[in-house]
NUVO-913907 format. One record per residue: residue number from 0; residue in one letter; x, y, z of N, C-alpha, C in turn. Coordinates in Angstrom, 1 decimal, decimal comma. Layout:
! residues N
> k|r|npx|npy|npz|capx|capy|capz|cpx|cpy|cpz
> NUM|A|X|Y|Z|X|Y|Z|X|Y|Z
...
END
This chain:
! residues 172
> k|r|npx|npy|npz|capx|capy|capz|cpx|cpy|cpz
> 0|M|-40,0|19,5|-10,1|-41,0|18,5|-10,6|-40,5|17,1|-10,2
> 1|S|-41,3|16,3|-9,6|-40,9|15,0|-9,2|-40,9|14,1|-10,4
> 2|A|-40,2|13,0|-10,3|-40,0|12,0|-11,4|-41,4|11,4|-11,8
> 3|L|-42,2|11,3|-10,8|-43,6|10,7|-11,0|-44,4|11,6|-11,8
> 4|N|-44,3|12,9|-11,6|-45,1|13,9|-12,4|-44,6|14,0|-13,8
> 5|A|-43,4|13,6|-14,1|-42,8|13,7|-15,4|-43,2|12,5|-16,2
> 6|M|-43,8|11,4|-15,6|-44,2|10,2|-16,3|-45,6|10,3|-16,8
> 7|T|-45,8|9,6|-17,9|-47,2|9,5|-18,5|-47,9|8,5|-17,7
> 8|E|-49,2|8,5|-17,8|-50,1|7,5|-17,1|-49,7|6,1|-17,6
> 9|R|-49,4|6,0|-18,9|-49,0|4,6|-19,4|-47,7|4,2|-18,8
> 10|E|-46,7|5,0|-18,6|-45,5|4,7|-18,0|-45,7|4,2|-16,6
> 11|I|-46,5|5,0|-15,9|-46,8|4,6|-14,5|-47,5|3,3|-14,4
> 12|D|-48,5|3,1|-15,2|-49,2|1,8|-15,3|-48,2|0,6|-15,6
> 13|E|-47,4|0,8|-16,6|-46,4|-0,2|-16,9|-45,5|-0,5|-15,8
> 14|T|-45,0|0,5|-15,1|-44,1|0,3|-13,9|-44,8|-0,4|-12,8
> 15|L|-46,1|-0,1|-12,6|-46,9|-0,8|-11,6|-47,1|-2,2|-12,0
> 16|Q|-47,4|-2,5|-13,2|-47,7|-3,9|-13,7|-46,4|-4,7|-13,6
> 17|R|-45,3|-4,1|-14,0|-44,0|-4,9|-13,8|-43,7|-5,1|-12,3
> 18|G|-43,9|-4,1|-11,5|-43,7|-4,2|-10,1|-44,6|-5,3|-9,5
> 19|F|-45,8|-5,4|-9,9|-46,7|-6,4|-9,4|-46,2|-7,8|-9,8
> 20|R|-45,8|-7,9|-11,1|-45,3|-9,2|-11,6|-44,1|-9,6|-10,8
> 21|Y|-43,2|-8,7|-10,5|-42,0|-9,0|-9,8|-42,3|-9,4|-8,4
> 22|A|-43,2|-8,7|-7,7|-43,6|-9,0|-6,4|-44,3|-10,4|-6,4
> 23|Y|-45,1|-10,7|-7,4|-45,7|-12,0|-7,5|-44,7|-13,1|-7,7
> 24|S|-43,6|-12,8|-8,4|-42,6|-13,8|-8,6|-41,9|-14,1|-7,3
> 25|L|-41,8|-13,2|-6,4|-41,2|-13,4|-5,1|-42,1|-14,1|-4,1
> 26|T|-43,4|-13,8|-4,1|-44,3|-14,3|-3,1|-45,1|-15,5|-3,6
> 27|H|-45,5|-15,5|-4,9|-46,3|-16,4|-5,5|-47,7|-16,4|-4,8
> 28|D|-48,1|-15,2|-4,4|-49,4|-15,1|-3,8|-49,9|-13,7|-4,2
> 29|R|-51,1|-13,6|-4,8|-51,6|-12,4|-5,3|-51,8|-11,3|-4,2
> 30|A|-52,4|-11,6|-3,1|-52,6|-10,6|-2,0|-51,2|-10,1|-1,5
> 31|E|-50,3|-11,0|-1,3|-49,0|-10,6|-0,8|-48,3|-9,7|-1,8
> 32|A|-48,4|-10,0|-3,1|-47,8|-9,2|-4,1|-48,4|-7,8|-4,1
> 33|E|-49,7|-7,8|-4,0|-50,4|-6,4|-4,0|-49,9|-5,6|-2,8
> 34|D|-49,8|-6,3|-1,6|-49,4|-5,6|-0,4|-47,9|-5,1|-0,6
> 35|L|-47,0|-5,9|-1,1|-45,7|-5,5|-1,3|-45,6|-4,3|-2,2
> 36|L|-46,3|-4,4|-3,3|-46,3|-3,3|-4,3|-46,8|-2,0|-3,6
> 37|Q|-47,9|-2,1|-2,9|-48,4|-0,9|-2,2|-47,4|-0,3|-1,2
> 38|E|-46,8|-1,2|-0,4|-45,8|-0,7|0,6|-44,6|-0,1|-0,1
> 39|A|-44,2|-0,6|-1,2|-43,1|0,0|-2,0|-43,5|1,3|-2,5
> 40|C|-44,7|1,4|-3,1|-45,1|2,7|-3,6|-45,2|3,8|-2,5
> 41|V|-45,8|3,4|-1,4|-45,9|4,4|-0,3|-44,5|4,8|0,2
> 42|S|-43,6|3,9|0,3|-42,3|4,2|0,7|-41,6|5,1|-0,3
> 43|I|-41,7|4,8|-1,6|-41,0|5,6|-2,6|-41,6|7,0|-2,7
> 44|L|-42,9|7,1|-2,7|-43,6|8,4|-2,7|-43,3|9,2|-1,5
> 45|G|-43,3|8,6|-0,3|-43,0|9,3|1,0|-41,6|9,8|1,0
> 46|A|-40,6|9,1|0,4|-39,2|9,6|0,4|-38,9|10,4|-0,8
> 47|S|-39,8|10,7|-1,7|-39,6|11,4|-2,9|-38,4|10,8|-3,7
> 48|A|-38,4|9,5|-3,7|-37,3|8,8|-4,3|-37,6|8,7|-5,8
> 49|P|-36,6|8,2|-6,6|-36,8|8,1|-8,1|-37,8|7,0|-8,4
> 50|W|-38,6|7,3|-9,4|-39,7|6,4|-9,7|-39,3|5,7|-11,0
> 51|D|-38,3|4,8|-10,9|-37,9|4,1|-12,1|-38,0|2,6|-11,7
> 52|K|-37,9|1,7|-12,8|-38,2|0,3|-12,6|-37,2|-0,3|-11,6
> 53|A|-35,9|0,0|-11,8|-34,9|-0,6|-10,9|-35,1|-0,2|-9,4
> 54|Y|-35,5|1,0|-9,2|-35,7|1,5|-7,8|-36,9|0,8|-7,2
> 55|V|-38,0|0,7|-8,0|-39,2|0,1|-7,6|-38,9|-1,4|-7,2
> 56|F|-38,2|-2,1|-8,1|-37,9|-3,5|-7,9|-37,0|-3,6|-6,6
> 57|T|-36,1|-2,8|-6,4|-35,2|-2,9|-5,2|-36,1|-2,6|-4,0
> 58|T|-37,0|-1,7|-4,0|-37,8|-1,4|-2,8|-38,7|-2,6|-2,6
> 59|I|-39,3|-3,2|-3,6|-40,2|-4,4|-3,4|-39,4|-5,5|-2,8
> 60|R|-38,2|-5,7|-3,3|-37,3|-6,8|-2,8|-37,0|-6,6|-1,3
> 61|N|-36,6|-5,3|-1,0|-36,3|-5,0|0,4|-37,5|-5,3|1,3
> 62|R|-38,7|-4,9|0,9|-39,9|-5,1|1,7|-40,2|-6,6|1,8
> 63|F|-39,9|-7,4|0,7|-40,1|-8,8|0,8|-39,2|-9,4|1,8
> 64|I|-37,9|-9,0|1,8|-36,9|-9,5|2,8|-37,4|-9,2|4,2
> 65|D|-37,8|-7,9|4,4|-38,3|-7,5|5,7|-39,4|-8,4|6,2
> 66|R|-40,4|-8,6|5,3|-41,5|-9,5|5,7|-41,1|-10,9|6,0
> 67|Y|-40,2|-11,4|5,2|-39,7|-12,8|5,4|-39,1|-12,9|6,8
> 68|R|-38,2|-12,0|7,1|-37,6|-12,0|8,4|-38,6|-11,8|9,6
> 69|R|-39,5|-10,9|9,4|-40,5|-10,7|10,4|-41,4|-12,0|10,6
> 70|N|-41,7|-12,6|9,5|-42,6|-13,8|9,6|-41,8|-15,0|10,3
> 71|Q|-40,5|-15,0|10,2|-39,7|-16,0|10,9|-39,8|-15,8|12,4
> 72|K|-40,1|-14,6|12,9|-40,1|-14,3|14,3|-41,5|-14,3|14,9
> 73|V|-42,5|-14,0|14,1|-43,9|-13,8|14,5|-44,8|-14,7|13,8
> 74|L|-45,7|-15,4|14,6|-46,7|-16,2|13,9|-48,0|-15,4|13,7
> 75|F|-48,4|-15,4|12,4|-49,6|-14,7|12,0|-50,7|-15,7|11,7
> 76|L|-51,9|-15,4|12,3|-53,1|-16,2|12,1|-54,1|-15,5|11,2
> 77|P|-54,7|-16,1|10,2|-55,7|-15,4|9,4|-56,9|-15,1|10,2
> 78|L|-57,5|-13,9|10,0|-58,7|-13,5|10,7|-60,0|-14,1|10,1
> 79|E|-60,0|-14,4|8,8|-61,2|-14,9|8,1|-61,1|-16,4|7,8
> 80|G|-60,3|-17,2|8,5|-60,2|-18,6|8,3|-59,2|-18,9|7,1
> 81|E|-59,1|-20,1|6,8|-58,1|-20,5|5,7|-58,6|-20,0|4,4
> 82|R|-57,6|-19,6|3,6|-57,9|-19,2|2,2|-57,7|-20,4|1,3
> 83|D|-58,5|-20,5|0,3|-58,3|-21,5|-0,7|-57,1|-21,2|-1,5
> 84|G|-56,5|-22,2|-2,1|-55,4|-22,0|-3,0|-55,9|-21,2|-4,2
> 85|E|-55,4|-20,0|-4,4|-56,0|-19,1|-5,4|-55,0|-19,1|-6,6
> 86|M|-55,5|-19,5|-7,8|-54,7|-19,4|-9,0|-54,8|-18,1|-9,6
> 87|V|-53,7|-17,5|-9,9|-53,7|-16,1|-10,4|-53,1|-16,2|-11,8
> 88|E|-53,8|-15,5|-12,7|-53,3|-15,4|-14,0|-52,8|-14,0|-14,2
> 89|P|-51,5|-13,8|-14,1|-50,9|-12,4|-14,3|-51,3|-11,8|-15,6
> 90|R|-51,4|-10,5|-15,7|-51,7|-9,8|-16,9|-50,4|-9,5|-17,6
> 91|F|-50,3|-10,1|-18,8|-49,1|-9,8|-19,6|-49,5|-8,8|-20,7
> 92|A|-48,6|-7,9|-20,9|-48,9|-6,8|-21,9|-47,9|-7,0|-23,0
> 93|I|-47,8|-8,2|-23,6|-46,9|-8,4|-24,7|-47,7|-8,6|-26,0
> 94|E|-47,5|-7,7|-26,9|-48,3|-7,9|-28,1|-47,8|-9,1|-28,9
> 95|G|-48,8|-9,8|-29,5|-48,4|-10,9|-30,4|-48,0|-12,2|-29,6
> 96|W|-48,1|-12,1|-28,3|-47,7|-13,3|-27,5|-48,9|-14,2|-27,3
> 97|E|-48,7|-15,5|-27,6|-49,7|-16,4|-27,4|-49,3|-17,3|-26,2
> 98|A|-50,2|-17,6|-25,3|-50,0|-18,4|-24,1|-49,8|-19,8|-24,6
> 99|P|-48,7|-20,5|-24,1|-48,5|-21,9|-24,4|-49,6|-22,7|-23,7
> 100|D|-49,8|-24,0|-24,1|-50,9|-24,8|-23,6|-50,8|-25,0|-22,0
> 101|Y|-49,6|-25,1|-21,5|-49,4|-25,3|-20,1|-49,8|-24,2|-19,2
> 102|L|-50,0|-23,0|-19,8|-50,5|-21,9|-19,0|-52,0|-22,0|-18,6
> 103|G|-52,7|-22,6|-19,6|-54,2|-22,7|-19,3|-54,6|-23,7|-18,3
> 104|N|-53,8|-24,7|-18,0|-54,2|-25,7|-17,1|-53,5|-25,6|-15,7
> 105|G|-52,8|-24,5|-15,5|-52,2|-24,3|-14,2|-50,8|-25,0|-14,0
> 106|Q|-50,3|-25,6|-15,0|-49,1|-26,4|-14,9|-47,9|-25,4|-14,6
> 107|L|-47,9|-24,3|-15,3|-46,8|-23,4|-15,0|-46,9|-22,8|-13,6
> 108|D|-48,1|-22,5|-13,2|-48,3|-21,9|-11,9|-47,8|-22,9|-10,8
> 109|R|-48,1|-24,2|-11,0|-47,7|-25,2|-10,0|-46,1|-25,4|-10,1
> 110|A|-45,6|-25,3|-11,3|-44,1|-25,4|-11,4|-43,4|-24,2|-10,7
> 111|L|-43,9|-23,0|-10,9|-43,3|-21,9|-10,3|-43,5|-21,9|-8,8
> 112|A|-44,6|-22,5|-8,3|-44,8|-22,6|-6,9|-43,8|-23,5|-6,2
> 113|A|-43,3|-24,5|-7,0|-42,4|-25,5|-6,5|-41,0|-24,9|-6,4
> 114|L|-40,8|-23,7|-7,0|-39,4|-23,1|-6,9|-39,3|-22,3|-5,6
> 115|R|-38,0|-22,2|-5,2|-37,8|-21,3|-4,0|-37,9|-19,9|-4,4
> 116|P|-38,1|-19,0|-3,5|-38,3|-17,5|-3,8|-37,1|-17,0|-4,6
> 117|E|-35,9|-17,3|-4,2|-34,7|-16,8|-4,9|-34,7|-17,3|-6,3
> 118|E|-35,2|-18,5|-6,6|-35,2|-19,1|-7,9|-36,3|-18,3|-8,8
> 119|R|-37,4|-18,1|-8,2|-38,5|-17,4|-8,9|-38,0|-15,9|-9,2
> 120|E|-37,4|-15,3|-8,2|-36,9|-13,9|-8,4|-35,9|-13,9|-9,6
> 121|T|-34,9|-14,8|-9,6|-33,9|-14,7|-10,6|-34,4|-15,0|-12,0
> 122|I|-35,3|-16,0|-12,1|-35,8|-16,4|-13,4|-36,7|-15,3|-13,9
> 123|Y|-37,5|-14,7|-13,0|-38,3|-13,5|-13,4|-37,5|-12,4|-13,9
> 124|L|-36,5|-12,0|-13,2|-35,7|-10,9|-13,6|-35,0|-11,1|-14,9
> 125|A|-34,5|-12,4|-15,2|-33,8|-12,7|-16,4|-34,8|-12,8|-17,6
> 126|V|-35,8|-13,6|-17,4|-36,7|-14,0|-18,5|-37,7|-12,9|-18,8
> 127|V|-38,4|-12,4|-17,8|-39,5|-11,5|-18,0|-39,0|-10,0|-18,2
> 128|E|-38,1|-9,6|-17,3|-37,6|-8,3|-17,3|-36,4|-8,1|-18,2
> 129|G|-35,7|-9,2|-18,6|-34,6|-9,1|-19,5|-33,3|-8,6|-18,9
> 130|Y|-33,1|-8,7|-17,6|-31,9|-8,2|-17,0|-30,8|-9,2|-17,3
> 131|T|-29,5|-8,8|-17,4|-28,4|-9,6|-17,5|-28,0|-10,2|-16,2
> 132|A|-27,2|-11,2|-16,2|-26,7|-11,8|-14,9|-26,0|-10,8|-14,1
> 133|Q|-25,2|-10,0|-14,7|-24,5|-8,9|-14,0|-25,4|-7,9|-13,3
> 134|E|-26,5|-7,5|-14,0|-27,5|-6,6|-13,5|-28,2|-7,3|-12,3
> 135|I|-28,6|-8,5|-12,5|-29,3|-9,3|-11,4|-28,4|-9,4|-10,2
> 136|A|-27,1|-9,7|-10,4|-26,1|-9,8|-9,3|-26,1|-8,5|-8,6
> 137|G|-26,1|-7,3|-9,3|-26,0|-6,0|-8,6|-27,3|-5,8|-7,8
> 138|M|-28,4|-6,2|-8,3|-29,7|-5,9|-7,7|-29,9|-6,8|-6,4
> 139|T|-29,4|-8,0|-6,5|-29,6|-9,0|-5,4|-28,5|-9,1|-4,4
> 140|G|-27,3|-8,5|-4,8|-26,2|-8,6|-3,9|-25,5|-10,0|-3,9
> 141|R|-25,7|-10,7|-5,0|-25,1|-12,1|-5,2|-24,0|-12,0|-6,2
> 142|P|-23,0|-12,8|-6,2|-22,0|-12,8|-7,2|-22,6|-13,2|-8,6
> 143|R|-22,0|-12,7|-9,7|-22,5|-13,0|-11,0|-22,5|-14,5|-11,3
> 144|G|-21,4|-15,2|-10,9|-21,3|-16,7|-11,1|-22,4|-17,4|-10,4
> 145|T|-22,8|-17,0|-9,2|-23,9|-17,6|-8,5|-25,2|-17,4|-9,3
> 146|I|-25,4|-16,2|-9,8|-26,6|-15,9|-10,6|-26,7|-16,8|-11,8
> 147|L|-25,5|-16,9|-12,5|-25,5|-17,8|-13,7|-25,8|-19,2|-13,4
> 148|S|-25,3|-19,7|-12,3|-25,5|-21,1|-11,9|-27,0|-21,3|-11,5
> 149|L|-27,5|-20,3|-10,7|-28,9|-20,4|-10,3|-29,8|-20,3|-11,5
> 150|L|-29,6|-19,5|-12,4|-30,4|-19,5|-13,7|-30,4|-20,8|-14,4
> 151|H|-29,2|-21,4|-14,5|-29,1|-22,6|-15,2|-29,8|-23,8|-14,5
> 152|R|-29,6|-23,9|-13,2|-30,3|-24,9|-12,4|-31,8|-24,7|-12,4
> 153|T|-32,3|-23,4|-12,3|-33,7|-23,1|-12,2|-34,3|-23,5|-13,6
> 154|R|-33,7|-23,1|-14,7|-34,3|-23,5|-16,0|-34,4|-25,0|-16,1
> 155|Q|-33,4|-25,7|-15,7|-33,5|-27,2|-15,8|-34,6|-27,7|-14,9
> 156|K|-34,7|-27,2|-13,7|-35,8|-27,6|-12,8|-37,2|-27,3|-13,3
> 157|L|-37,3|-26,1|-13,9|-38,6|-25,8|-14,6|-38,9|-26,7|-15,7
> 158|R|-37,9|-27,0|-16,5|-38,1|-27,9|-17,7|-38,6|-29,2|-17,2
> 159|R|-37,9|-29,8|-16,1|-38,4|-31,1|-15,6|-39,8|-31,0|-15,0
> 160|L|-40,1|-29,9|-14,3|-41,5|-29,8|-13,7|-42,5|-29,7|-14,8
> 161|L|-42,2|-28,9|-15,9|-43,2|-28,7|-17,0|-43,3|-30,0|-17,8
> 162|E|-42,3|-30,8|-17,9|-42,4|-32,0|-18,7|-43,0|-33,1|-17,8
> 163|G|-43,4|-32,8|-16,6|-44,1|-33,8|-15,7|-43,2|-34,7|-15,0
> 164|E|-41,9|-34,5|-15,0|-41,0|-35,4|-14,2|-41,1|-35,1|-12,8
> 165|D|-40,8|-36,0|-12,0|-40,9|-35,8|-10,5|-39,5|-35,2|-10,1
> 166|A|-39,6|-33,9|-9,6|-38,4|-33,2|-9,2|-38,0|-33,5|-7,8
> 167|A|-38,7|-34,3|-7,1|-38,4|-34,6|-5,7|-37,0|-35,1|-5,5
> 168|G|-36,6|-36,0|-6,5|-35,2|-36,5|-6,4|-34,2|-35,7|-7,0
> 169|A|-34,6|-34,6|-7,7|-33,6|-33,8|-8,4|-33,0|-32,8|-7,5
> 170|R|-31,7|-32,4|-7,7|-31,0|-31,4|-6,9|-31,5|-30,0|-7,3
> 171|S|-31,7|-29,2|-6,3|-32,1|-27,8|-6,6|-31,0|-26,9|-6,4
END
């Protein structure tokens, strides 16, 4: 029996939702996040690999890195013309959670868009998924001290961006 068959529909849905949010934290683009998640799922199912959160995240991250490297070498042009900037409101499944005021006006989305992909990835894994710095270091292949430093600087940067300060002169 495969690991996927042993999971309930709710567990599968939760893993997919977390996977999408993680992919979105890397790409900050809804369509790209959906594509990354789909590629990861196809890869995992094709290899009969374990269907757990850590493995799904690792597969998504590897696909993201592959795409990034490929995009550095190949110029892709859209077939349907330019896409408008699309604001995405991710689906949060946290009971009793009330969205702060800055979520409604897109301020958080703009602040997250200003972060580098590795900053979004690290803050997502720590804040949303609850991984420790040691676990994030293991997942990303970076030293624990680098993760702690990156988390600290990213939190400060987000705080400045959400308070409306100009982060152009701030060190990242």
